[in-house]
C-alpha positions as CSV (number, residue, x, y, z in Angstrom):
1,M,-15.0,68.4,-88.2
2,K,-18.2,69.1,-90.2
3,V,-17.7,69.8,-93.9
4,E,-20.0,72.3,-95.4
5,R,-21.6,71.2,-98.7
6,P,-21.8,73.6,-101.6
7,Y,-25.2,75.3,-102.0
8,S,-27.2,73.6,-104.7
9,G,-29.9,76.1,-105.0
10,I,-32.5,73.6,-103.7
11,P,-33.8,74.2,-100.2
12,A,-33.0,71.3,-97.7
13,T,-36.7,70.9,-97.1
14,A,-37.7,70.7,-100.8
15,K,-40.3,68.1,-102.0
16,C,-39.0,64.9,-103.5
17,L,-40.1,65.0,-107.1
18,V,-40.3,61.1,-107.3
19,C,-42.1,59.9,-104.1
20,E,-43.4,63.4,-103.2
21,H,-42.1,63.3,-99.6
22,P,-42.7,66.8,-98.4
23,D,-39.5,67.7,-96.7
24,G,-36.9,65.1,-97.9
25,G,-35.7,66.5,-101.2
26,S,-32.1,67.5,-102.1
27,A,-30.0,67.6,-105.3
28,H,-29.3,64.1,-106.8
29,F,-28.4,63.1,-110.4
30,G,-29.7,66.4,-111.8
31,S,-33.1,66.5,-110.0
32,T,-34.6,66.9,-106.6
33,S,-35.3,63.7,-104.6
34,C,-35.0,62.1,-101.2
35,L,-32.2,59.9,-100.2
36,A,-34.2,56.7,-100.7
37,C,-35.2,57.6,-104.3
38,A,-31.7,58.8,-105.1
39,A,-30.3,55.4,-103.9
40,F,-33.0,53.5,-105.8
41,F,-32.1,55.3,-109.0
42,R,-28.4,54.9,-108.6
43,R,-28.6,51.1,-107.8
44,T,-31.2,50.6,-110.6
45,V,-29.0,52.2,-113.3
46,S,-25.8,50.7,-112.1
47,L,-27.2,47.2,-112.1
48,N,-29.0,47.5,-115.4
49,I,-32.1,45.6,-114.4
50,Q,-35.4,45.7,-116.4
51,F,-38.7,45.4,-114.7
52,Q,-42.2,45.6,-116.3
53,C,-45.3,47.2,-114.8
54,K,-48.0,44.6,-114.2
55,K,-50.7,47.1,-114.8
56,D,-51.1,50.2,-117.0
57,K,-47.8,51.9,-116.4
58,A,-49.5,54.6,-114.4
59,C,-49.1,53.5,-110.8
60,I,-49.1,56.1,-108.1
61,I,-45.7,56.4,-106.5
62,F,-45.8,57.9,-103.0
63,H,-43.4,58.0,-100.1
64,E,-45.5,55.8,-97.8
65,L,-45.0,52.7,-100.1
66,R,-42.5,53.7,-102.7
67,M,-41.9,50.0,-103.8
68,I,-45.6,49.5,-104.9
69,C,-44.2,49.5,-108.5
70,R,-40.6,49.7,-109.2
71,A,-41.0,50.1,-112.9
72,C,-43.2,53.1,-112.5
73,R,-41.0,54.5,-109.8
74,F,-37.9,54.4,-112.1
75,D,-40.0,56.0,-114.8
76,K,-40.9,58.8,-112.5
77,C,-37.3,59.3,-111.7
78,V,-36.4,59.8,-115.3
79,K,-39.4,62.1,-115.8
80,A,-38.4,64.1,-112.8
81,G,-35.0,64.9,-114.4
82,M,-32.7,62.2,-113.1
83,R,-29.9,61.4,-115.7
84,R,-28.3,58.0,-116.1
85,E,-25.0,59.6,-117.1
86,C,-24.7,61.0,-113.6
87,V,-24.5,57.6,-112.1
88,Q,-20.9,56.2,-111.8
89,K,-20.3,52.8,-113.2
90,R,-19.9,49.9,-110.8
91,R,-16.2,48.8,-110.4
92,S,-17.2,45.2,-110.0
93,N,-20.1,42.8,-110.6
94,K,-19.2,40.7,-107.7
95,K,-21.9,42.0,-105.4
96,I,-24.6,41.8,-108.0
97,P,-27.2,39.2,-107.0
98,K,-27.4,36.4,-109.5
99,K,-31.1,36.9,-110.0
100,H,-30.3,40.4,-111.3
101,M,-27.5,39.4,-113.7
102,M,-28.2,39.5,-117.4
103,R,-26.0,38.9,-120.5
104,E,-24.6,42.0,-122.0
105,D,-26.0,41.3,-125.5
106,Q,-29.5,40.6,-124.0
107,I,-29.3,43.9,-122.2
108,K,-28.5,45.8,-125.3
109,M,-31.2,44.0,-127.3
110,E,-34.0,44.3,-124.7
111,I,-33.6,47.7,-123.1
112,P,-34.8,50.7,-125.0
113,D,-33.9,54.3,-124.1
114,D,-37.1,54.7,-122.0
115,C,-37.0,51.4,-120.3
116,K,-38.1,50.7,-116.7
117,F,-35.6,49.4,-114.4
118,E,-35.5,48.1,-110.8
119,C,-33.1,46.9,-108.2
120,P,-32.8,45.9,-104.6
121,G,-32.8,49.0,-102.5
122,D,-30.3,50.3,-100.1
123,Q,-32.8,53.2,-99.7
124,T,-33.0,55.1,-96.6
125,D,-34.7,58.4,-96.4
126,D,-34.0,59.6,-92.8
127,N,-36.7,62.3,-93.3
128,S,-39.4,60.0,-94.2
129,P,-42.1,59.2,-91.5
130,L,-41.8,55.6,-92.6
131,S,-38.0,55.4,-92.4
132,I,-36.3,53.3,-89.8
133,E,-33.0,54.3,-88.4
134,K,-30.0,52.5,-89.8
135,K,-27.4,53.5,-87.3
136,S,-28.1,50.4,-85.1
137,P,-29.6,47.0,-85.7
138,P,-33.3,46.9,-85.0
139,G,-34.4,45.0,-82.0
140,L,-35.8,45.5,-78.5
141,M,-33.4,48.2,-77.6
142,S,-34.3,51.6,-76.1
143,D,-32.4,53.6,-78.8
144,N,-33.8,51.9,-81.9
145,S,-35.7,53.7,-84.6
146,P,-36.4,52.7,-87.6
147,E,-59.1,43.0,-107.7
148,M,-60.6,39.6,-106.4
149,V,-61.2,36.9,-109.2
150,D,-64.1,34.6,-109.4
151,F,-63.1,31.5,-107.6
152,K,-64.9,28.2,-107.3
153,F,-63.7,26.5,-104.2
154,D,-62.7,22.8,-104.5
155,P,-60.9,21.4,-101.5
156,S,-59.2,18.7,-103.6
157,E,-57.4,21.5,-105.6
158,M,-56.1,23.1,-102.5
159,P,-52.4,22.8,-101.6
160,S,-51.5,21.0,-98.4
161,T,-51.2,23.1,-95.2
162,S,-49.0,20.6,-93.4
163,G,-45.7,21.8,-92.0
164,G,-47.0,24.8,-90.2
165,S,-48.5,28.1,-91.6
166,M,-45.3,30.0,-90.8
167,Q,-43.2,27.8,-93.0
168,R,-42.8,30.5,-95.6
169,S,-41.6,33.0,-93.1
170,E,-38.7,30.7,-92.3
171,R,-37.3,31.1,-95.7
172,T,-36.0,34.3,-97.2
173,P,-38.7,35.7,-99.5
174,S,-37.8,36.5,-103.1
175,R,-37.2,40.1,-104.1
176,Q,-39.7,39.8,-106.9
177,S,-43.4,40.0,-106.1
178,I,-45.1,36.7,-105.8
179,E,-47.5,35.8,-108.7
180,S,-51.2,36.1,-108.2
181,S,-52.3,33.2,-106.1
182,K,-54.9,30.6,-106.7
183,I,-57.4,32.5,-104.6
184,L,-56.2,35.9,-104.2
185,S,-55.4,38.1,-107.2
186,M,-53.2,40.5,-105.2
187,N,-49.4,40.4,-104.9
188,G,-47.6,41.1,-101.6
189,E,-47.3,44.9,-102.1
190,E,-50.9,45.3,-103.1
191,L,-52.2,43.2,-100.1
192,L,-49.9,45.1,-97.7
193,R,-51.2,48.4,-99.1
194,F,-54.8,47.1,-98.5
195,Y,-54.1,46.6,-94.8
196,V,-52.3,50.0,-94.5
197,D,-55.4,51.7,-96.1
198,Q,-57.7,49.9,-93.7
199,L,-55.6,51.0,-90.7
200,K,-55.8,54.7,-91.9
201,M,-59.5,54.4,-92.6
202,S,-60.2,53.1,-89.0
203,M,-58.4,56.0,-87.5
204,D,-60.3,58.5,-89.6
205,R,-63.6,57.0,-88.7
206,R,-62.6,57.2,-85.0
207,R,-61.8,60.8,-85.6
208,M,-65.3,61.3,-87.1
209,I,-67.1,59.7,-84.0
210,F,-65.0,60.5,-81.0
211,T,-63.3,63.8,-81.6
212,E,-64.2,67.4,-82.3
213,T,-61.9,67.5,-85.3
214,A,-64.2,65.2,-87.4
215,L,-64.1,67.5,-90.5
216,L,-60.3,66.9,-90.9
217,A,-61.0,63.4,-91.7
218,V,-63.2,64.5,-94.6
219,I,-61.1,67.3,-96.1
220,E,-57.5,66.0,-95.4
221,D,-57.8,62.1,-95.4
222,R,-55.5,62.1,-92.4
223,G,-55.2,58.5,-91.3
224,D,-53.2,59.3,-88.2
225,V,-54.2,58.7,-84.5
226,P,-56.9,61.3,-83.9
227,F,-56.7,61.8,-80.1
228,D,-55.1,64.7,-78.2
229,A,-52.8,63.4,-75.4
230,R,-52.6,66.6,-73.6
231,E,-56.0,66.5,-71.8
232,P,-57.5,63.1,-72.4
233,P,-60.8,62.1,-70.7
234,P,-60.7,59.4,-68.0
235,H,-61.5,56.0,-69.1
236,S,-64.7,54.3,-68.0
237,L,-66.4,51.1,-68.7
238,K,-69.3,53.0,-69.9
239,R,-67.2,54.8,-72.5
240,Q,-65.5,51.3,-73.3
241,Y,-69.1,49.9,-74.0
242,E,-69.6,52.5,-76.7
243,S,-66.2,52.3,-78.2
244,Q,-66.3,48.5,-78.3
245,R,-69.5,48.6,-80.3
246,F,-67.7,50.9,-82.8
247,D,-64.7,48.7,-82.9
248,N,-67.1,45.8,-83.8
249,L,-68.5,48.0,-86.6
250,L,-65.0,48.7,-88.0
251,A,-64.2,45.0,-87.9
252,F,-67.4,44.3,-89.8
253,D,-66.5,46.9,-92.5
254,F,-63.1,45.3,-92.8
255,C,-64.4,41.7,-93.0
256,K,-66.8,42.7,-95.9
257,C,-63.9,44.0,-98.1
258,C,-61.2,41.6,-97.0
259,P,-59.9,39.5,-99.9
260,G,-61.2,35.8,-99.4
261,F,-63.9,36.6,-96.9
262,D,-66.7,36.0,-99.4
263,L,-65.3,32.5,-99.9
264,L,-65.9,31.5,-96.3
265,A,-68.8,29.5,-95.0
266,Q,-71.1,31.0,-92.4
267,M,-69.5,29.7,-89.2
268,E,-66.0,30.4,-90.8
269,K,-67.1,34.0,-91.3
270,A,-68.1,34.2,-87.6
271,I,-64.8,32.7,-86.4
272,F,-62.8,35.2,-88.7
273,Y,-65.0,38.1,-87.5
274,R,-64.1,37.4,-83.9
275,S,-60.4,37.6,-84.8
276,C,-60.9,40.9,-86.5
277,S,-63.0,42.3,-83.7
278,L,-60.3,41.4,-81.1
279,A,-57.5,42.9,-83.2
280,Y,-59.4,46.1,-83.8
281,C,-59.8,46.5,-80.1
282,L,-56.7,45.0,-78.5
283,L,-54.0,45.9,-81.0
284,D,-55.4,49.3,-81.9
285,I,-55.3,50.3,-78.2
286,A,-51.6,49.6,-78.2
287,W,-51.1,51.5,-81.4
288,I,-53.1,54.5,-80.3
289,T,-51.2,54.5,-77.0
290,V,-47.8,54.4,-78.5
291,Q,-48.6,57.1,-81.1
292,A,-50.2,59.3,-78.5
293,Y,-47.2,58.9,-76.2
294,Q,-44.2,58.2,-78.2
295,V,-42.1,58.5,-75.1
296,E,-43.5,56.6,-72.2
297,L,-44.6,58.9,-69.3
298,P,-43.0,58.5,-65.8
299,E,-46.5,57.5,-64.8
300,P,-47.4,55.4,-67.8
301,V,-51.0,55.3,-69.2
302,V,-53.0,53.4,-71.8
303,M,-55.2,55.2,-74.3
304,Y,-58.2,53.4,-75.6
305,T,-59.8,53.5,-78.9
306,D,-62.1,56.4,-78.0
307,G,-59.3,58.5,-76.8
308,S,-59.9,58.0,-73.0
309,V,-57.0,57.1,-70.7
310,C,-56.3,55.2,-67.5
311,T,-53.1,54.9,-65.5
312,V,-51.1,51.6,-65.5
313,N,-49.3,51.5,-62.1
314,D,-52.0,52.8,-59.9
315,M,-55.7,53.8,-59.9
316,S,-55.2,57.6,-59.8
317,Y,-56.9,58.2,-63.2
318,G,-59.6,56.3,-65.2
319,W,-60.5,53.9,-62.3
320,D,-63.4,55.8,-60.6
321,D,-66.5,54.1,-59.3
322,E,-69.3,53.7,-61.8
323,E,-72.9,52.9,-61.6
324,D,-72.6,49.2,-62.6
325,I,-69.1,48.5,-61.1
326,C,-67.0,49.9,-58.2
327,A,-63.3,50.8,-58.5
328,H,-62.4,47.8,-56.3
329,D,-63.9,45.3,-58.8
330,K,-62.4,47.1,-61.8
331,K,-59.0,46.8,-60.1
332,K,-59.4,43.0,-59.6
333,L,-60.6,42.5,-63.2
334,F,-58.5,44.9,-65.2
335,L,-55.5,46.5,-63.4
336,G,-53.2,43.4,-63.7
337,F,-54.2,42.9,-67.3
338,V,-53.6,46.6,-68.1
339,R,-50.1,46.4,-66.6
340,R,-49.2,43.4,-68.5
341,F,-50.6,44.8,-71.8
342,N,-48.5,47.9,-71.4
343,E,-45.3,45.9,-70.7
344,A,-45.8,43.1,-73.3
345,I,-47.5,45.1,-76.2
346,C,-47.2,48.8,-75.9
347,R,-43.6,49.0,-74.8
348,P,-42.2,46.7,-77.5
349,I,-44.1,48.6,-80.2
350,R,-42.7,51.8,-78.8
351,T,-39.2,50.5,-78.4
352,L,-39.1,49.1,-81.9
353,K,-40.5,52.3,-83.3
354,L,-42.9,50.4,-85.6
355,T,-44.0,52.3,-88.6
356,H,-47.7,52.1,-89.5
357,V,-46.8,49.8,-92.4
358,E,-45.2,47.4,-90.0
359,F,-48.1,47.7,-87.5
360,A,-50.7,47.1,-90.4
361,A,-48.7,43.9,-91.3
362,L,-48.5,42.8,-87.7
363,K,-52.3,43.3,-87.2
364,A,-53.0,41.5,-90.5
365,L,-50.9,38.5,-89.5
366,C,-52.5,38.4,-86.1
367,I,-56.0,38.5,-87.5
368,W,-55.3,35.4,-89.6
369,K,-53.5,33.6,-86.7
370,L,-55.6,34.4,-83.7
371,G,-58.2,31.8,-84.4
372,Y,-56.1,29.5,-86.5
373,C,-56.7,26.4,-84.3
374,E,-60.4,26.7,-85.0
375,F,-60.0,27.3,-88.7
376,T,-61.2,24.7,-91.2
377,P,-58.8,23.4,-93.8
378,S,-60.2,25.9,-96.4
379,M,-59.8,28.8,-94.0
380,K,-56.2,27.8,-93.3
381,V,-55.4,27.8,-97.1
382,I,-56.8,31.4,-97.4
383,G,-55.0,32.4,-94.3
384,K,-51.7,31.0,-95.5
385,E,-52.0,32.9,-98.8
386,H,-52.5,36.1,-96.9
387,E,-49.7,35.4,-94.6
388,E,-47.2,34.6,-97.4
389,A,-48.3,37.6,-99.4
390,I,-47.9,39.9,-96.4
391,L,-44.5,38.7,-95.5
392,H,-43.4,39.2,-99.2
393,G,-44.7,42.6,-99.3
394,L,-43.1,43.4,-95.9
395,H,-39.8,42.0,-97.1
396,N,-39.8,44.2,-100.1
397,Y,-40.8,47.2,-97.9
398,Y,-37.7,46.5,-95.8
399,E,-35.5,46.1,-98.8
400,D,-36.4,49.8,-99.7
401,L,-35.1,50.8,-96.2
402,Y,-32.2,48.4,-95.4
403,E,-29.1,47.2,-97.2
404,D,-28.2,44.5,-94.7
405,S,-30.2,41.4,-95.1
406,N,-29.5,40.7,-91.4
407,E,-31.4,43.9,-90.4
408,I,-34.4,42.8,-92.5
409,S,-34.4,39.3,-90.8
410,M,-34.2,40.8,-87.3
411,R,-37.0,43.2,-88.0
412,L,-39.2,40.4,-89.4
413,G,-38.2,38.2,-86.5
414,N,-39.2,40.8,-84.0
415,L,-42.6,41.2,-85.5
416,I,-43.2,37.4,-85.5
417,L,-42.0,37.2,-81.9
418,L,-44.4,40.0,-81.0
419,M,-47.3,37.9,-82.4
420,G,-46.8,35.4,-79.7
421,T,-47.4,37.9,-77.0
422,V,-50.5,39.2,-78.7
423,F,-51.9,35.7,-78.6
424,E,-51.2,35.6,-74.8
425,M,-53.0,38.9,-74.3
426,N,-55.9,37.7,-76.5
427,Q,-56.4,34.8,-74.2
428,L,-56.2,36.9,-71.1
429,I,-58.8,39.4,-72.4
430,M,-61.2,36.6,-73.4
431,E,-60.9,35.1,-69.9
432,T,-61.4,38.4,-68.3
433,Y,-64.6,39.2,-70.3
434,K,-66.0,35.8,-69.7
435,S,-65.5,36.2,-66.0
436,A,-67.2,39.6,-66.1
437,E,-70.0,38.3,-68.1
438,L,-70.4,35.2,-65.8
439,F,-70.7,37.4,-62.7
440,A,-72.6,40.3,-64.4
441,L,-70.0,42.7,-63.3
442,F,-70.5,45.1,-66.2
443,K,-72.6,45.5,-69.4
444,L,-71.6,43.8,-72.6
445,D,-73.3,44.4,-75.9
446,A,-75.2,41.4,-77.6
447,L,-72.6,41.0,-80.3
448,S,-69.6,40.8,-77.9
449,K,-71.7,38.1,-75.9
450,S,-72.1,36.2,-79.0
451,L,-68.5,36.3,-79.9
452,L,-67.5,35.1,-76.4
453,T,-69.6,32.0,-76.8
454,L,-68.5,30.9,-80.3
């Protein structure tokens, strides 16, 4: 039997005064907040943990990455009207992690009235677009939801990369943000935010080029998938030629602002750029497809980075004859690949209900791993720093969503497993394009040809 809650005077769709989620606010501790920020405030106060802002105590707290600065987040909770006295005292300290325990006299001495606190989160805002359903463990199940510093490179000062670049991911990352590395002056949350911003920027730029709603990208800073799935144009290799050139431009813009790219030698930059170009084409196709068709159609389709579509199981749409290639040759070259791509990449991303924070992390990890066997030792060092920082930032992101560490491990594990499939599809697409180039079956731009021969 459902129990009716007393009316608090705050509409159920009120805006959270902490993270500013537009429709997740309700009454908590004397203020209006979403469930995630309420849980954050409760756990922070009950654990009596002090955290310090690493910047100017003016970090922007927003619902997409609420854990960007926990000190400023708690400060915003207090300013929003949340009261410490409304939080019930903990009955026992047995469940408090050792790293968060402090001596009572130290707490009294160090924490002023307006201190900044932080804690591990059991925060779940079911209304947030970034929230992941907690009712069942995440996995491949159909009902799951979920400033660079000047650096002079000296190889002798670099740490060893032996033992595999994924070594850090096999250990449980610390809750605290990692210190600024020897090369990158960004912690995990900052680096993850960089990749999220790059994903959003790429979608807005595609909106500018390939849609009739270009002005929305200017006035609203959307960042979502820009294409309309109701009446998509049929895919063609002529359209793909133009969209691939634009994907290459997006990858170029990303490389120029990616932390550590300016430290690479010329050939290293070319190798890294190829990984970026493939990720902006291959992975973004999967992301766009899943966002456009969040429930797979009875007759599944794949949507490309220009918004065009082709069918997966047959050649009924997007497989017509073209001036440079007939439908029969397109079928031999691409139909098998498209089917495998939908099954191995699109379907798992859809089933896992990846948030765009998770997808941005997956894309970043793949960029630094796609060409890893060709990386020089110095590239591997930079790549390892990116990888470790991303995994730390992602782990902290999950801690703001999950209470159970097993759920966090499973979610991270699923992403890492998905990387292996991405590598397989990367090899297939490289072989396909090389075959097409060898037999001059369709037109490739000069840059794509250069990347294939690296």
